[in-house]
matplotlib code that plots the C-alpha trace (Angstrom):
import matplotlib.pyplot as plt

x = [0.0, 1.3, 2.4, 0.9, 4.0, 4.1, 0.4, 1.0, 4.1, 2.1, -0.8, 1.6, 3.1, -0.4, -1.3, 1.5, 0.9, -2.7, -1.6, 0.8, -2.1, -4.3, -1.6, -1.2, -5.0, -5.1, -2.5, -4.4, -7.8, -9.1, -12.2, -13.3, -10.0, -10.4, -13.8, -12.3, -8.9, -9.5, -11.8, -9.9, -6.8, -8.3, -10.2, -7.0, -5.4, -8.3, -7.6, -4.0, -5.0, -7.5, -4.8, -2.0, -3.8, -4.6, -7.1, -9.1, -9.6, -13.0, -11.6, -9.2, -11.7, -14.2, -11.5, -10.4, -14.0, -14.6, -11.4, -12.8, -16.0, -13.9, -11.9, -15.0, -16.5, -13.4, -13.4, -16.2, -14.4, -17.7, -18.6, -21.3, -19.1, -16.2, -18.5, -19.6, -16.0, -14.7, -17.4, -16.4, -12.7, -13.4, -15.1, -12.0, -9.7, -11.8, -11.7, -7.9, -7.3, -9.4, -7.4, -4.0, -5.0, -6.1, -2.8, -0.5, -1.9, -0.8, -0.3, 1.4, -0.6, 1.8, 4.2, 1.1, -0.2, 3.2, 3.6, 0.1, 0.4, 2.8, 0.6, -2.5, -0.9, 0.2, -3.2, -5.0, -2.8, -3.5, -7.2, -7.3, -5.4, -7.7, -10.1, -13.6, -14.3, -17.9, -20.0, -21.2, -17.6, -16.0, -16.7, -15.9, -12.6, -11.7, -12.6, -10.6, -7.5, -7.9, -8.0, -5.0, -3.1, -3.9, -3.0, 0.4, 0.9, 0.4, 2.8, 5.5, 5.3, 5.4, 8.4, 10.3, 9.5, 10.1, 11.8, 10.9, 9.8, 6.1, 6.4, 8.8, 6.2, 3.4, 5.5, 6.2, 2.5, 1.5, 4.0, 2.5, -1.0, 0.0, 1.5, -1.6, -3.9, -1.7, -1.7, -5.4, -6.1, -3.9, -5.4, -9.0, -8.9, -5.9, -5.1, -6.7, -7.7, -4.5, -2.4, -4.7, -3.2, 0.0, -1.3, -3.9, -1.3, 0.9, -1.9, -2.6, 1.0, 1.0, -2.4, -1.0, 2.1, 0.3, -2.3, 0.2, 2.4, -0.7, -1.5, 2.0, 1.9, -1.4, 0.1, 3.3, 1.4, -0.9, 2.1, 4.0, 1.0, 0.7, 4.3]
y = [0.0, 3.5, 5.8, 9.2, 11.0, 8.9, 9.7, 13.4, 13.3, 11.6, 14.0, 17.0, 15.7, 15.2, 18.8, 20.3, 18.0, 19.1, 22.7, 22.4, 21.0, 23.9, 26.5, 25.0, 25.0, 28.7, 29.5, 27.7, 28.8, 25.2, 25.7, 22.0, 21.4, 24.6, 23.6, 20.3, 21.3, 24.8, 23.7, 20.4, 22.2, 23.7, 20.4, 18.5, 21.1, 20.5, 16.7, 17.4, 19.6, 17.0, 14.3, 16.5, 18.5, 17.2, 20.1, 20.6, 24.3, 25.5, 28.8, 27.1, 24.6, 27.3, 29.6, 26.8, 26.1, 29.7, 29.7, 26.8, 28.8, 31.8, 29.7, 28.5, 32.0, 33.4, 30.9, 32.5, 36.0, 37.9, 41.0, 39.2, 36.2, 38.6, 40.4, 37.3, 36.0, 39.1, 38.6, 35.0, 35.9, 38.7, 36.1, 33.9, 36.8, 37.6, 34.0, 33.7, 36.9, 35.6, 32.4, 34.2, 36.4, 33.2, 31.4, 34.4, 35.6, 39.2, 41.3, 44.5, 46.2, 49.1, 47.0, 45.6, 49.1, 50.3, 47.2, 47.5, 51.1, 50.7, 47.9, 50.0, 53.0, 50.8, 49.3, 52.6, 54.2, 51.3, 51.6, 55.4, 54.8, 52.0, 52.9, 51.6, 49.7, 48.6, 50.6, 47.5, 46.4, 49.6, 49.2, 45.5, 46.2, 48.9, 46.5, 43.7, 46.1, 46.8, 43.1, 42.1, 45.0, 43.8, 40.2, 41.3, 43.7, 40.8, 38.6, 41.3, 42.5, 39.0, 38.1, 41.2, 40.9, 37.1, 35.4, 31.8, 29.1, 29.7, 33.5, 33.0, 30.7, 33.2, 36.0, 34.0, 33.2, 36.9, 38.0, 35.5, 36.6, 40.3, 39.4, 37.4, 40.3, 42.7, 40.4, 39.8, 43.5, 44.3, 41.5, 42.4, 46.1, 47.2, 44.7, 43.9, 40.4, 39.5, 39.9, 37.8, 34.6, 35.5, 37.0, 34.3, 31.5, 33.8, 34.5, 30.8, 30.1, 32.7, 31.2, 27.6, 28.5, 31.1, 28.6, 25.8, 28.1, 29.2, 25.5, 24.8, 27.9, 26.7, 23.2, 24.6, 27.1, 24.4, 22.3, 25.2, 26.2, 22.6, 22.6]
z = [0.0, -0.9, 1.8, 2.3, 1.1, -2.1, -2.8, -2.3, -4.6, -7.4, -7.0, -7.1, -10.3, -11.7, -10.7, -12.7, -15.7, -15.8, -15.3, -18.3, -20.4, -19.3, -20.2, -23.6, -24.1, -23.1, -25.8, -28.5, -27.1, -27.1, -25.1, -24.7, -22.9, -20.9, -19.5, -18.3, -17.1, -15.6, -12.8, -12.4, -11.2, -8.0, -7.4, -7.5, -5.2, -2.8, -2.9, -2.1, 0.9, 2.1, 2.2, 3.5, 6.2, 9.7, 10.4, 7.2, 7.5, 6.2, 5.0, 2.6, 1.3, 0.5, -1.0, -3.4, -4.4, -5.2, -7.3, -9.3, -9.9, -11.0, -13.4, -15.1, -15.3, -16.9, -19.8, -22.0, -21.8, -21.9, -19.9, -17.9, -17.1, -16.2, -13.8, -12.0, -12.1, -10.4, -7.6, -7.2, -7.0, -4.5, -2.3, -2.7, -1.7, 1.4, 2.5, 1.9, 3.9, 6.8, 6.6, 6.6, 9.6, 11.4, 10.7, 11.1, 14.4, 13.8, 16.9, 15.5, 12.7, 12.1, 9.8, 8.0, 7.2, 6.0, 3.8, 2.4, 1.3, -1.7, -3.2, -2.7, -4.5, -7.4, -7.9, -7.4, -10.1, -12.4, -11.8, -12.5, -15.8, -17.0, -19.8, -20.3, -17.0, -17.0, -14.4, -12.7, -12.0, -10.8, -7.0, -7.1, -8.8, -6.2, -3.4, -5.1, -5.3, -1.6, -0.8, -2.8, -1.3, 2.2, 1.3, -0.1, 2.9, 5.4, 3.4, 3.1, 6.7, 8.0, 5.9, 6.9, 10.6, 10.8, 7.8, 8.4, 6.0, 6.6, 5.9, 2.9, 1.2, 1.9, 0.5, -2.7, -3.0, -2.5, -5.2, -7.6, -6.8, -7.3, -10.7, -11.6, -10.8, -12.7, -15.8, -15.7, -15.3, -18.3, -20.4, -19.7, -20.0, -22.0, -24.6, -27.9, -28.8, -30.6, -27.5, -25.3, -26.8, -25.0, -21.7, -20.9, -20.7, -18.7, -16.3, -15.9, -15.2, -12.3, -11.2, -11.0, -9.0, -6.8, -5.7, -5.1, -3.1, -1.0, -0.4, 0.7, 3.0, 4.6, 5.3, 6.7, 8.9, 10.3, 11.1, 12.7, 14.8, 16.0, 17.4]

ax = plt.figure().add_subplot(projection="3d")
ax.plot(x, y, z, "-o")
ax.set_aspect("equal")
plt.show()
C-alpha cells in the first residue's frame, strides 16, 4: 500500500501535468479542454490539501471552491461572465485573507499598514489609468484592489519581521497573486484580442504557482501552529 508521502508526490506531479495542459489549451484557445482542465486544477489542489492536512480548514476549502468557480466564469471571456468571475474571485480573496489572519496571528498592525500602502498605491494608479471599465464592475474592482493590497501587505510585513519558512512561502504566493492580478487587469482592460493569446497562458502560469504556493503555506502554517 502506498504511503501518504508517495500519494502526495504523485498528486503533485499530476497537478503540474494538468496545469501544463491547461496553459497549452489557453495558448491555442481550445475551449473543450479549458472547460475540463481549468476547474480540475483547484479540485486536484483540494484533494492534495485534504490528504496532507490534519485540520481541514474550512476557509481554505471554501476559498479553493470559489477559485474553481472563478476559473469557469473566466473561460467565455464575456462581460457578464467577467463580472460574476470578479465577484467569485473577490469572495475567494476575502476567504484567503481571513485564513491568513487566522494562521499568522498578527499582533502588531503598524508594519502591516506600512507594507500594504505601496501595493494600494500601485493598484490605485493602475485603476485610474484603466479605460472603459464597466460601471457594474467599478466598485468590485476597487474592493478587489484593496483586498490584494492587504494580502500582499500581510505577506510582506510577516516576511520582513520574521523570515521563516512559513512566511517565505506566503511572500512567494503573494507576489505570484499580485502578478496574476496585474496580468489579468492588463489583459481584460488594456489589450486587444491578438495579445490575449500570450497573456492568458501567462496569467494561468501565475495562477497555478500562486495557488500551489498558497496551499504549501497553509500546510506549513498548520504544522507550525501545532508545534
